N, C-alpha and C positions, 0 to 999 in steps of 0.2 A: 662489560665486566664491572664488578663492584670496585669503586675507587679505593685503593689501599690507604691513601692519605686521609680520606674521609673517615675511615674507621679508626686510624691512629689518633686523629683529633678528638673523636668521641671518647676513645680510651682515656686520653688526658683529662678531658672534662669530667669523666666519672671519678677520676682519682684526685680531682682538684688541682691539676697541673696545667701548664700552658705548652702548647705545641709551637715550636719556633722555626722549623724547617720551611723554606720557601715552597709554596704550592706549585706543583708542576702543571696542573690543569685546573685552574681556579673555577672556571665555568662549570665543569663537571662536578667538582666538590660541592659547589653551591646548589646545583640542581639536585644532587642526590640527598643533600641535607634537607632541602625543602620538600621533596617528594616523600621522604621518609619521616617527616615531622620532627626533625632534629635541629632546626635552626638555632634555638636557644642554647643547646649544648655545644653546637659548633662555635657560636660566638664566645661563650665563656671558656672554651678550650683552646683558643688561638691567641698568639701575640699579634699585635697590629701589623707587623711586617710580613706576616705569612701571605697576605693578599695585597694586591695593588690598592692604592688609596681609593680608587673608584669602587672597587668591589668590596672593600672593607666598609665603606660608607653604606653600600647597599645591604650588607650583612647586618650592620648596626641598626639600620632602619627596620629591617625585618624582625630583628630581635625585640626592639621596643614596641613594634606592632603586636608581637606575641605577649609581651608584658601587659599591654593595654587590654588585649582580648581576654587574658587571664583574669584581670580585675573585673571586667564587665561580666564574664561568665560566672564568677563567684557571687556577684551581686544578684544575678539572675537565678542561680541555684538557691540563694536565700529567699528570693521571691516565691519560687516554686514550693520550697519547703514550708513557708508560711501559709501559702494558699491551701496546701493539703492539711496542715495542722489545724488551721482555722475552721476547716470543714470536716474534721474528724476522719480523714482518709489515710489509711495505712499506706506507707510508701517506702521504697528502698532505692537509693541512688546507686547507679551501676557504673562500671568501667572507669572512664576517664575522671569522672567527678570524685571518685575515691582515690584512684591511682595518683592523680596529681598531688594529693596531700601527703604522699609518702616519698616523693622525690625531695632532694635537698631544698629546692624552691619549687613552688607550685607551677610557675611559668616555665620551668624546664620541660614540662610535659604538656604540650598543646593538646587540645581536643576539638573535635568537630562539633558533635552534638552533646547536649546534656541528656543523659538517659536515666529514666526512673521507671520502676515497675510498681503497679498498684494491683489490688485484687480485681479480677476481671468483672465482678458484679458491680464495681464502682465506675465502670467506663463511662456510662451515660452521665453520671453526676459530675465526673471530672471534666467532661466536655463543656458543661454549663459553667463550671468554675473557671476554666481557662478562657472561655469567651468573655465572661464578665471581668476577668483580670486583664483583658486587652491582648490576648494571644490570638493570632490568626491561624485557622486550620489550614495546613499546607497539603497534607495527604493523609490517607488512612489505609492500613493494610490489616490482615488478619492478626498480626502480632502487635501492632502499635499504631497510635495516632501521632502525627508529626505536626508540631506547631512552630510558628515563626513569631519572634518578638524582637523588634529592632535589628533585623538581619541575623539573629542568632536562633538556632534550631533547638527545640526540646522534643524528645521522643518519649511518649508515655506508653509504656509497654503493659500489655495484659499477660503476656507470656515471655519467658526468656529462652524457650526451647520449642522447636517445631518437631512434632512426632514424625518419625521416618517409616511409619507403617502402623497398622492396627495393633500389632503385638509389641510395639515399642513401649517399654515401661521405664525409661531413663529416669534416674533420680532428679534430673534437671527439670522434670515436669512438676516436681513438688517443691517449688522454690520457697513457699511459706513455711514448710516444715523445717527449713534451715534458717529462718529469720529470727533475729534476736533484737528485742526492743531496746532503743536508745533513749529517746525522750519524746514526750507527746505522742505523735503518731508516726514518727520516723523510726525505721528499723535498719539493721545492717545484716549482712549475710555471715553465717559461720565461715571462718577463713578457709577451711579446707574446701568447702562447697564453692566459695567464691573463686578460689584458685582454679578449680576444675571448670567452672563456668567461663572464666577468662580463656582457658585452653579451648573449650568448645567454640567460643566465639571466634577465636583465632583460626581454628580448623575450618569453620564455615567460610571465612573470608579467603583462606588459602585456596579452597576448592571453588571459589566463585569469582575471584578477581585479583587478589594479591593482598599483602599485609604491610610491607615495609619493616625495616629492622627495629623501629621504635616499639612496635607491638610485640616483638620477640623480647626486647629489653624489658618490657613491662613484666614479663613472666618471672624472670630472675629477681627483679627489684621487689616484686610482691612477695614471693616465697621467702626470700632472704629477710625481708622486713618483719614478717610474721612467723618466722621459723619456730620460736618458742611457744607461740600461741596456736599453731596448727596441730590438730590431733592427727598423728601419723597413721593411726589405724583407720580412721575415717577417710583420710586422704587416699590411702591404698585401696580401700573398698570402692570409693567413688571413681577413681581412675580405672579400676578393673571393670566396673559396671558400665562405664562410658567408653571403654576401649581406647583410652587416651594415654596409656602407660608409656608406649614407645614415643609417641608424639611429644609428651612432656619431657622425656629424656633428651630427645633431639633438640628441642628449643633451648634447654639448659646447656647442652653441648655447644650449640652455635654461639650462645652468649660467651661461653668460656673461651672458645677458640677465636672468635671474631673481635671480642671486646675485653678480653682478660677478666671477665666477670664470672667467678666461680660460685658454686652453690653447694651447700651440704646435702641438698636433695638430688644432686647428680651422682649416679652410681659410678664408682671408681673404674669399673671395667667397661663402661659404655663408651663406644667409639664409632665414629662415622668415617668411612673411607674418604681419603682426600678428594678424589674426583667427585664423589657424591656430595660431600660437604660444599664444594665450590659451586656445584649446580644448584643446591638448595639456597646458598647465600646469594647467588646471582638472581635467582627467581624472587627471593624476598626483597632484596635491595632495589632491583631494577623495576619491579612491579610498583613499588611505593605503597603508601597507605591507600587501601581499597582499590588498588590498581590504577591510581590517578596519574602515574608518571607519564603514560603514553608510550613507554618503551615496549610494553607487552600488551598484546591484544587481550582485553579483559574477558572476551568470550572463550579464549583458549583453555583456561582451567575448567570451565563448565563442559566444554567439548571433550576434554581429556577424561572427565568424570562420567559423562552421560552419552557422548556421541552427538553429532550435529542434529540428527533427526529429533531425538528426545529433547534436546535443548530448544530447538525450534518450536516443538509442540508446547513446551512449558511457557515460552514467550507469548505465543498466540492464545493459548488456552490456560490461564493461571488456575490455581486450585480453587475449589469451592469456597474454602475459608477466606481466600483473598477476595473473591467475587462478592460474597455476601456482605463484606465490610465496606466495599466500595459502591455496592448497589444494595443498600439496606432493605429495599422492598423485596429482595429475593428470599429473605427470611420467612416472608409470608406467602410468597408466590414462587416457590423453587422451580416449578415447571417452566418458568420463563427464563431459565438459565441460557438457552440458546439465543434468545433475544438480547440478553445482557452482553453476551459475547459479541453479537452483531453491533450493538451500540459502542462497545469498547473498540471494535475494529474500525468503525467510522471515525471515532475520535483520533485514533493513532494515524489513520490514513490522511485525514483532512486537516486536523488541528495540530497534530504533532508530526507532520510529515518529515521534517528535517531529522528529528530524533529517531523516528522509525527507520529511515534510510541508513542512518549511521549504525544502528544496531544490526540491521540486516547485513551491512557491509562487514562489520566486525565478525558476525557469524560465518559469513561466506569465506573470509580470509583466515579464520582461526586455524592455527596450526601450520600456516604457510609462511607468514612474515614475522615470526617471533624470534628475534635475534637473542643469543646468549642462553636461551633455555630450550633444550631439545627433550622430547619425550616426557612431557609433564606427568603423564600417568605413572611412569617409573619413579620420577622425583617424589610424587605423592606417596607412593608405596614405601619408598625408603625413609620418608619422614615418619612413617607409622600410621598413615591414613588409609 
């Protein structure tokens, strides 16, 4: 179950207050704060006497580690921005890079990767630029290239949305139509479009692994911050086109009920039944950011959405888009796709055996050992997915 005191402390932090009641389960509160990406807010929201001296020292240490990471990442963002500007490449920073700047303090909102999108025709040029700037290529997919710089990750996206079929004409495919120039070659997204993109990204992780309450908090923080600048008509049209209207309301409702954070975008008549709300909240909090808490089998959401067999097939045989990015020669020799699948199979069987066994075990046990969340498919439907 979601720890109630954990949520009460975060409520206090958001209001600029201090929670003073002695913690009943210190370990669980600290675990849920860490897996949900809310250590900084937990620290600023508690009196020192809430935790034992030992646990408070641990919390303080984690807090200042987040402050340090925030400073390093902001300097890295500046480096990436300068690299693109110096080489005349249009770019837009996404998600956490922007979101952290609208929190009371940027370090209140930790982030994993630095995400930036460029025009797809500039992909090869950006790879040369990043290599010359000292970034190490970590991985490559159909959507983005991942780079490593001093233990920090940067994802350079070509797309922000993956088509869900040949007839899919989502507005999220047209990211540059909603781009507004800032200075030099840096752009930002129209706020209505950016808000819908954040919802889509949230939806994607809900259905694949989990999200954590911080990602839900981002939604209300973002929409409340830009309330006067968001074109309501554009927002309504985009939500309708992406089929995210109910999901949007559900996320706003969870923030209001769990964290006392209301929003003018929440319909007054919208309500979630108490039992359904608790199931949603437990899935969100117990899964943690990207399902990293270990409380919930990360394969369970995928199985709930696609079934075990289809999930297995996608793991073994990724999409053509994924394969041609990881095996670039396929672009010129597409008939060798079966050979590429064979090469990939050998890599995962012999070079990544431990990882492969873990994934197969997760798939095998998905839906059997997931405490606190039952019938994920129904939970997703009630969220509006």
